[in-house]
C-alpha positions as CSV (number, residue, x, y, z in Angstrom):
1,M,153.2,175.7,125.4
2,T,152.8,172.5,123.0
3,S,149.3,171.3,122.0
4,I,149.3,168.0,121.6
5,P,147.6,166.9,118.5
6,P,144.2,164.8,119.0
7,S,144.7,161.1,118.5
8,T,143.2,159.3,115.6
9,P,140.8,156.8,116.4
10,S,141.7,152.9,115.5
11,T,140.2,151.4,112.7
12,I,138.2,148.5,114.6
13,R,137.6,145.6,112.6
14,P,134.2,143.0,113.5
15,R,135.3,139.8,114.5
16,R,134.7,137.1,112.0
17,R,131.9,134.8,112.9
18,G,133.5,131.2,112.5
19,W,131.2,128.4,110.7
20,R,129.2,126.4,113.3
21,F,127.5,123.2,114.0
22,T,124.2,124.6,113.9
23,D,124.9,126.0,110.1
24,T,125.7,122.9,108.9
25,L,122.5,121.4,110.7
26,A,120.3,124.2,109.2
27,V,121.9,123.4,105.6
28,L,120.6,119.6,105.9
29,C,117.9,120.5,107.3
30,L,117.2,122.8,104.4
31,V,118.1,120.2,101.6
32,G,116.1,117.5,103.3
33,V,112.9,119.7,103.3
34,F,113.8,120.4,99.4
35,I,113.9,116.5,99.1
36,Y,110.6,115.5,100.6
37,L,109.0,118.5,98.8
38,F,110.7,117.3,95.4
39,V,109.8,113.7,95.7
40,T,106.1,114.5,97.2
41,V,105.5,116.5,93.6
42,L,106.8,114.2,91.7
43,L,104.4,111.2,93.3
44,F,101.8,113.3,93.0
45,V,102.2,114.1,89.4
46,A,102.5,110.3,88.9
47,R,99.4,109.7,90.2
48,C,97.4,112.3,88.3
49,H,98.3,110.4,85.3
50,Y,97.3,107.0,86.6
51,P,95.3,105.1,83.9
52,E,92.3,103.2,85.1
53,D,91.0,99.9,83.5
54,E,89.2,101.1,81.0
55,E,91.6,103.0,79.6
56,L,93.7,99.9,78.9
57,I,91.1,98.2,77.5
58,V,90.7,100.6,74.7
59,M,94.4,100.7,74.3
60,F,94.1,97.0,74.1
61,R,91.7,96.8,71.2
62,D,93.7,99.8,69.4
63,H,97.3,98.3,69.6
64,R,96.4,94.6,69.9
65,S,98.4,94.1,66.3
66,E,101.6,95.9,68.0
67,L,101.1,93.8,71.1
68,E,101.1,91.0,69.6
69,Q,104.3,91.7,67.5
70,L,106.1,92.4,71.2
71,R,104.6,88.9,72.5
72,T,106.1,87.1,69.4
73,M,109.6,89.0,69.7
74,M,109.9,88.4,73.2
75,E,109.0,84.7,73.1
76,Y,111.8,84.0,70.3
77,D,114.1,86.2,71.4
78,H,113.8,85.2,75.4
79,A,113.9,82.0,74.1
80,P,117.5,79.9,75.5
81,K,118.8,79.6,72.4
82,F,123.0,78.6,73.0
83,S,125.2,81.4,73.3
84,K,129.0,81.8,73.7
85,S,128.4,82.7,77.7
86,D,126.9,79.5,78.3
87,F,130.2,77.7,77.5
88,L,132.5,80.2,79.8
89,G,134.0,79.5,83.0
90,Y,135.5,77.0,84.7
91,E,133.5,77.0,88.1
92,F,132.6,73.1,89.3
93,E,128.8,72.3,88.6
94,K,126.2,70.0,90.2
95,R,125.7,68.1,86.6
96,E,129.3,67.4,86.5
97,F,129.3,64.9,89.1
98,T,127.7,61.9,87.9
99,G,129.0,58.3,87.9
100,K,132.2,57.6,89.4
101,F,132.7,61.6,90.0
102,S,131.9,62.6,93.8
103,A,132.5,66.4,95.3
104,P,132.9,65.3,98.5
105,A,135.4,62.6,97.4
106,L,137.4,65.2,95.4
107,L,137.4,67.8,98.1
108,D,138.6,65.2,100.7
109,A,141.6,64.0,98.4
110,L,142.6,67.6,98.4
111,K,142.4,68.1,102.0
112,A,144.6,65.1,102.1
113,C,147.5,67.4,100.0
114,G,147.2,70.1,102.3
115,V,144.6,72.4,99.9
116,L,141.8,73.9,101.9
117,P,139.8,76.5,101.2
118,Q,140.0,79.6,102.3
119,P,137.7,80.5,105.6
120,K,135.3,82.8,105.1
121,T,133.0,84.7,107.6
122,T,129.5,86.7,107.3
123,Y,129.3,90.0,107.5
124,S,128.0,89.6,111.3
125,G,131.8,87.8,112.1
126,K,130.4,84.0,112.3
127,P,132.3,81.1,110.1
128,I,130.6,79.7,106.9
129,H,131.0,76.3,106.2
130,P,130.6,75.4,102.7
131,K,129.0,72.4,101.0
132,P,131.6,70.5,99.4
133,L,131.0,71.9,95.5
134,K,131.0,75.3,97.1
135,A,134.1,74.8,98.8
136,L,135.7,73.1,95.3
137,N,134.9,76.7,93.7
138,Y,136.3,78.5,96.8
139,I,139.6,76.7,96.2
140,L,139.5,77.3,92.2
141,E,138.7,81.2,93.5
142,D,141.2,81.8,96.0
143,S,144.5,79.6,95.4
144,T,147.2,81.5,94.0
145,N,150.4,79.0,94.5
146,L,148.5,75.3,93.8
147,H,150.9,74.5,91.4
148,L,153.7,74.7,93.7
149,R,151.6,71.7,96.0
150,F,151.8,69.8,93.1
151,K,155.1,70.0,91.2
152,D,155.9,65.7,90.4
153,I,152.6,66.7,87.8
154,T,152.9,66.9,84.1
155,L,150.2,70.1,83.5
156,P,148.8,70.7,80.0
157,K,150.1,73.3,77.5
158,E,147.4,75.5,78.8
159,A,148.4,75.6,82.2
160,E,152.4,76.1,81.4
161,V,151.3,79.0,79.0
162,L,149.1,80.8,82.1
163,L,152.0,80.2,84.4
164,R,154.6,81.4,82.4
165,R,152.8,85.0,82.1
166,E,154.6,87.8,83.7
167,S,151.1,89.6,84.2
168,P,149.0,88.8,86.7
169,L,146.2,86.5,86.0
170,N,142.8,87.9,86.6
171,R,140.0,86.1,88.2
172,N,138.8,83.5,85.2
173,E,142.3,82.5,84.1
174,R,143.1,82.2,87.8
175,K,140.0,79.5,88.1
176,E,141.4,78.4,84.6
177,L,145.2,77.4,86.1
178,N,143.2,76.0,89.4
179,R,140.9,73.4,87.1
180,L,143.1,72.0,85.3
181,I,145.8,71.7,87.8
182,I,143.4,69.8,89.9
183,Q,142.0,67.5,86.9
184,T,145.6,66.9,86.1
185,A,146.4,65.9,89.7
186,F,143.3,63.6,90.0
187,P,141.9,62.5,87.1
188,D,139.8,59.8,88.8
189,K,138.3,62.1,90.9
190,C,138.0,65.3,89.0
191,P,135.6,65.4,86.0
192,K,137.0,66.8,82.8
193,T,136.5,70.3,81.7
194,F,136.7,71.2,78.2
195,S,137.8,75.0,77.1
196,P,135.1,77.1,75.6
197,E,135.6,76.3,72.5
198,E,135.6,72.6,72.5
199,R,132.6,72.8,74.6
200,P,129.9,73.3,71.8
201,Q,131.9,70.6,70.1
202,K,132.0,68.3,72.6
203,L,127.6,68.5,72.7
204,V,127.1,68.1,69.2
205,G,129.7,64.8,69.3
206,V,126.9,63.4,71.9
207,I,124.0,64.9,70.1
208,A,124.7,63.3,67.0
209,A,125.5,59.9,68.9
210,G,122.2,60.1,70.2
211,G,120.7,59.8,67.0
212,I,119.6,63.2,66.6
213,P,120.2,65.0,63.2
214,V,122.7,67.7,63.8
215,P,122.9,70.7,60.7
216,E,125.8,71.5,59.3
217,A,127.1,74.9,60.0
218,S,130.1,77.3,59.7
219,T,130.7,76.7,63.9
220,A,129.1,74.0,66.2
221,M,127.2,76.8,68.1
222,E,125.2,78.0,65.0
223,S,124.7,74.1,64.8
224,L,122.9,73.5,68.1
225,N,120.9,76.2,67.7
226,R,119.5,74.8,64.2
227,V,118.9,71.9,66.4
228,L,116.6,73.7,68.7
229,S,114.8,75.4,66.1
230,G,114.3,72.4,64.5
231,P,111.0,70.2,65.0
232,G,110.5,69.1,68.4
233,L,112.6,66.5,70.3
234,Q,110.4,65.1,72.8
235,D,109.5,62.2,71.0
236,K,113.2,61.3,70.5
237,F,113.5,61.0,74.4
238,T,110.3,59.7,75.8
239,E,112.1,57.9,78.6
240,I,113.9,60.7,80.4
241,A,111.9,62.5,83.2
242,L,111.3,66.1,81.8
243,P,111.9,69.2,84.1
244,K,109.0,71.0,85.7
245,D,109.2,73.9,83.3
246,A,109.6,71.3,80.7
247,E,105.6,69.5,81.1
248,P,103.2,72.6,80.0
249,L,105.4,73.1,77.3
250,A,105.3,69.1,76.0
251,A,101.4,69.2,76.9
252,Q,100.9,71.7,74.5
253,A,103.6,70.8,71.7
254,S,101.4,71.2,68.6
255,S,100.6,74.4,69.6
256,L,103.9,75.7,70.5
257,S,105.5,79.3,69.0
258,E,108.9,79.3,67.7
259,G,110.5,80.6,70.8
260,E,108.6,78.0,72.9
261,R,109.7,75.3,70.7
262,I,113.2,76.5,71.4
263,K,113.0,76.3,75.0
264,L,111.3,73.1,74.9
265,N,114.3,71.6,73.0
266,R,116.8,73.0,75.1
267,L,115.0,71.8,78.6
268,I,115.1,68.3,76.9
269,L,118.8,68.5,75.9
270,Q,119.8,69.5,79.5
271,A,117.9,66.6,80.9
272,A,119.2,63.9,78.1
273,F,123.1,65.2,78.2
274,P,123.4,66.7,81.6
275,R,127.1,66.8,81.8
276,E,127.3,68.5,78.0
277,C,124.6,70.7,77.9
278,P,124.7,73.8,80.1
279,D,122.0,75.1,81.9
280,P,120.1,77.6,79.6
281,R,121.1,80.6,81.1
282,G,119.4,82.8,78.5
283,S,115.9,81.7,80.3
284,R,116.8,84.6,82.8
285,L,114.9,87.4,83.2
286,W,115.5,90.1,80.7
287,A,114.1,93.4,79.9
288,I,114.2,96.3,77.3
289,S,112.7,99.5,78.3
290,D,111.8,103.0,76.8
291,S,113.2,105.0,79.4
292,W,113.3,108.5,77.4
293,A,110.4,110.1,79.1
294,L,112.2,113.6,78.3
295,E,112.1,112.8,74.0
296,R,108.2,112.2,74.6
297,W,107.3,115.4,76.7
298,L,110.0,117.9,75.0
299,G,109.8,116.2,71.4
300,L,113.4,115.6,71.5
301,T,115.9,113.0,69.5
302,C,117.5,111.4,72.3
303,S,120.0,108.6,70.9
304,Y,120.0,105.6,73.1
305,E,122.4,102.8,72.1
306,P,121.9,99.8,73.7
307,R,124.9,98.1,76.0
308,E,126.4,95.9,72.6
309,A,128.1,93.0,75.1
310,S,124.3,92.3,77.3
311,L,122.4,92.2,73.5
312,N,125.0,90.3,71.7
313,S,124.9,87.5,74.1
314,L,121.2,87.2,73.9
315,G,121.2,87.5,70.1
316,V,119.6,90.8,70.1
317,S,121.0,92.9,67.5
318,N,120.7,96.8,67.8
319,E,118.0,97.0,65.1
320,R,116.2,94.9,66.6
321,F,116.0,96.7,69.8
322,K,114.9,99.8,68.0
323,R,112.0,97.9,66.6
324,Y,111.1,97.1,70.2
325,L,111.3,100.8,71.1
326,R,109.4,101.5,68.1
327,L,106.5,99.3,69.1
328,L,106.6,100.2,72.7
329,R,106.6,103.5,72.0
330,G,103.0,103.0,69.5
331,V,101.5,101.6,72.3
332,A,102.2,103.5,75.8
333,Y,101.6,106.7,75.8
334,K,104.3,107.2,78.1
335,N,107.4,105.3,79.1
336,A,106.8,101.7,78.4
337,S,108.9,98.2,78.8
338,I,108.4,94.4,78.6
339,D,110.3,91.5,80.2
340,G,109.9,88.0,80.2
341,R,110.0,85.7,83.3
342,G,108.9,82.0,83.6
343,N,105.7,81.9,81.9
344,Q,104.6,85.2,81.6
345,I,105.5,88.1,79.1
346,T,104.6,91.6,80.8
347,I,104.4,94.8,78.9
348,T,104.5,97.5,81.3
349,V,102.8,101.0,79.9
350,H,102.7,103.1,83.3
351,V,104.5,103.4,86.7
352,A,103.1,105.0,89.7
353,G,105.4,106.3,91.6
354,L,109.5,106.7,92.3
355,L,111.2,103.5,92.8
356,F,113.8,104.7,94.8
357,V,112.0,105.3,97.4
358,G,110.4,102.0,97.3
359,Q,107.0,102.9,96.3
360,A,105.6,102.4,93.2
361,T,102.8,100.9,90.8
362,F,103.0,99.1,87.7
363,K,100.4,98.3,85.3
364,G,99.8,97.1,81.9
365,Y,99.8,93.8,79.6
366,A,100.2,90.5,80.5
367,Y,100.5,87.4,78.1
368,R,100.6,83.9,80.3
369,R,100.8,80.5,79.1
370,N,99.0,79.1,82.5
371,S,96.2,80.7,84.6
372,P,97.2,83.0,87.2
373,D,96.5,81.9,90.9
374,P,92.4,81.9,91.2
375,K,93.3,84.3,94.3
376,E,95.3,86.8,92.1
377,I,92.0,87.3,89.3
378,V,90.2,90.4,90.5
379,P,87.1,91.9,88.6
380,S,89.2,95.4,88.8
381,L,92.3,96.9,89.3
382,D,91.1,100.4,90.2
383,F,91.3,99.7,93.8
384,G,93.0,102.6,95.5
385,E,95.3,100.9,98.7
386,P,97.9,98.3,97.6
387,K,96.4,94.6,99.2
388,H,98.6,91.9,100.2
389,R,99.5,90.7,97.1
390,P,102.0,91.7,94.8
391,I,100.1,91.2,92.1
392,F,97.0,91.4,90.7
393,Y,95.6,90.2,86.9
394,R,92.0,91.0,85.2
395,H,91.5,88.7,82.4
396,L,90.9,90.2,78.7
397,E,90.7,87.5,76.4
398,G,92.6,84.3,75.7
399,N,96.0,84.4,77.1
400,W,95.8,88.1,77.9
401,Y,95.7,90.0,81.1
402,L,95.5,93.2,82.6
403,Y,98.2,93.6,85.5
404,R,98.8,95.3,88.6
405,S,102.2,95.2,90.7
406,E,103.5,96.8,93.5
407,Y,106.4,97.4,94.3
């Protein structure tokens, strides 16, 4: 009788468990808890180093020279000197439509020829009804075949060059082409624009025609900036109405710094020659910051090269930028920054909190040409809970204040 060999037990593999939704949820929860703990620790560390008023007052006395140097540099660099960016762009501006020129009349003439701005809507889908000036700029930006509606006119050479180009036009080139077409088709309704090279020369011409000596220089831009840096112009334009920004400067004309005199002269030129003189874009807010905390904590040498394009457009060289950083690092024991806005220059020496979570407190020094609102002046900035107003001041001496701002 033949014996039957025992059967070999088959290998039973465990069934592989797939990734489930609950696993994803658990991982997300762990990541959320980690981020919460990380942010909490950072906030705690930042609050631990929060400087009190007396500490900042001692720093103010010890570093008064550096603070005055920073203020003087910012007043000069923040002054709205003429730059190449002031004379770029082909969009219609309000100051151009004076005398016989009217934005509504030009828009009506374009509509009569079948040229309409492309309809635009808000995020919720509601139609936008732009004002005439805005509608004209929509036409400049959106129209791609505007030349086909005006085949009978003789376009200038600049427009012909753009039309013959094989590569697609960029946004600014399209605006330039459409502006040239419109001003050629409607010379009595559209104010004439000039090239970026011609505009400074045009402004030099009207300034000289107004009886103001224009110093000779290698470029028209340099001549314009020499006019700004020269004597005050308020005595030469006694009949024009100064803008509000110029009134406090004009009232203290004898005690203005060089940067403030440049700003006043620029505002006077803008009021006297509104069509030729562009708005002082250089007076916008800009800041210089030493944001490399790692360099201070670890003793590392971090190379931080500024964005050349933006700094050059403001007339700030790389060497001058590095001088800002050296002075800021001499004033503050942590990160520091300096910025200019309106009639105030702030030197921030401490930030408590985190900007990306929407909770931060800034503290530092403010130099103001005029006094703050009395409701914003307090005897101490060492209060715990943030108050309703976004900024508070404590007077130090002269035009200098301690400031605290809540974000």
